[in-house]
C-alpha positions in Angstrom: 99.7 53.2 178.1 96.6 50.8 179.6 93.3 52.4 180.1 91.2 51.1 183.1 87.5 51.8 182.2 84.9 50.3 185.1 81.8 48.5 183.6 77.9 49.1 184.9 78.7 46.0 187.1 81.9 46.8 188.6 83.8 44.5 186.6 87.2 46.2 184.7 87.3 45.7 181.0 90.3 46.9 179.0 92.1 46.4 176.2 96.0 45.4 175.8 98.8 46.9 174.1 99.5 44.6 171.3 100.6 41.5 171.9 103.4 39.2 170.1 102.4 37.3 168.1 99.4 39.6 166.9 96.1 37.4 168.1 93.4 38.0 165.5 89.7 37.3 165.6 88.5 36.5 162.3 84.9 35.8 161.0 84.2 32.1 161.4 81.8 32.3 158.0 83.2 35.2 155.9 86.8 34.3 156.1 87.2 35.7 152.1 90.6 35.7 150.5 90.7 39.7 151.1 90.9 39.2 154.6 93.6 36.3 154.6 95.7 38.6 152.6 95.1 41.3 154.9 96.3 39.0 157.8 99.1 37.0 156.0 100.6 41.0 155.5 101.1 41.2 159.0 104.7 40.6 160.0 104.6 39.1 163.3 103.4 35.2 163.9 99.3 35.3 164.1 97.4 33.3 166.4 94.2 33.4 164.5 91.1 33.1 167.1 87.8 32.8 165.2 84.6 33.8 167.4 81.2 34.5 166.0 79.5 37.8 165.6 80.3 40.9 167.7 82.0 38.8 170.4 85.4 39.4 168.5 85.2 43.1 169.4 84.6 41.8 173.1 87.6 39.6 173.0 89.8 43.0 172.0 88.3 45.1 174.8 88.9 41.9 177.9 92.5 41.9 176.4 92.0 38.5 174.8 92.7 39.6 170.9 94.4 42.5 169.6 92.9 43.2 166.0 89.7 42.2 164.1 89.7 42.9 160.2 86.7 42.7 158.8 86.8 42.8 155.1 83.2 41.4 154.0 79.6 42.4 154.5 78.0 43.5 158.1 75.4 45.1 158.9 75.1 48.4 161.8 72.8 46.1 164.1 76.0 43.1 164.2 78.5 45.8 165.5 77.3 49.0 166.9 76.9 48.0 170.6 80.0 46.1 170.6 82.1 48.4 169.0 81.0 51.3 171.6 82.2 48.7 174.4 85.4 48.1 172.8 85.9 51.9 172.1 84.6 52.2 176.1 87.9 49.7 177.2 90.1 52.2 175.2 90.4 50.3 171.3 89.2 51.8 168.2 87.5 50.7 165.0 88.4 52.7 161.9 88.0 51.7 158.0 91.0 50.4 156.5 91.5 54.4 155.4 91.6 55.6 159.1 88.1 56.9 159.1 85.8 56.4 161.6 83.4 53.5 161.2 80.0 55.6 161.1 76.4 54.4 162.0 72.6 55.8 161.3 73.4 55.9 157.2 71.0 55.4 154.9 72.7 52.3 154.3 73.0 49.6 156.9 75.7 47.8 155.7 79.0 48.7 156.9 82.0 49.2 155.0 85.0 47.3 155.7 86.7 47.9 159.0 89.5 47.2 161.3 88.9 46.7 165.3 92.0 46.9 167.6 93.1 47.7 170.8 95.8 50.0 170.0 
């Protein structure tokens, strides 16, 4: 099911249902071994789209990517706004175990997370 959302400027944004091959966005500067292993374990062919900062969330929100595994440090301020946009477009952001990513913690570092269109 596709969810259409209207942004404040009147432009529709929406996540797509997962595509094949899975379009994965990853950090340009933090592509660590754990992230590479995660991506290699996705069954279908992968198209890796590298983008900086919160743009990875926005690529999913606009339907240009499907999955963003972040298994390296980020701070709350790096992700909070784009996280809200992604959820507004019908996507999700969870910790690898499925628990939600939370903000306003005493520790500003985020745990590992996976942002997805599905």
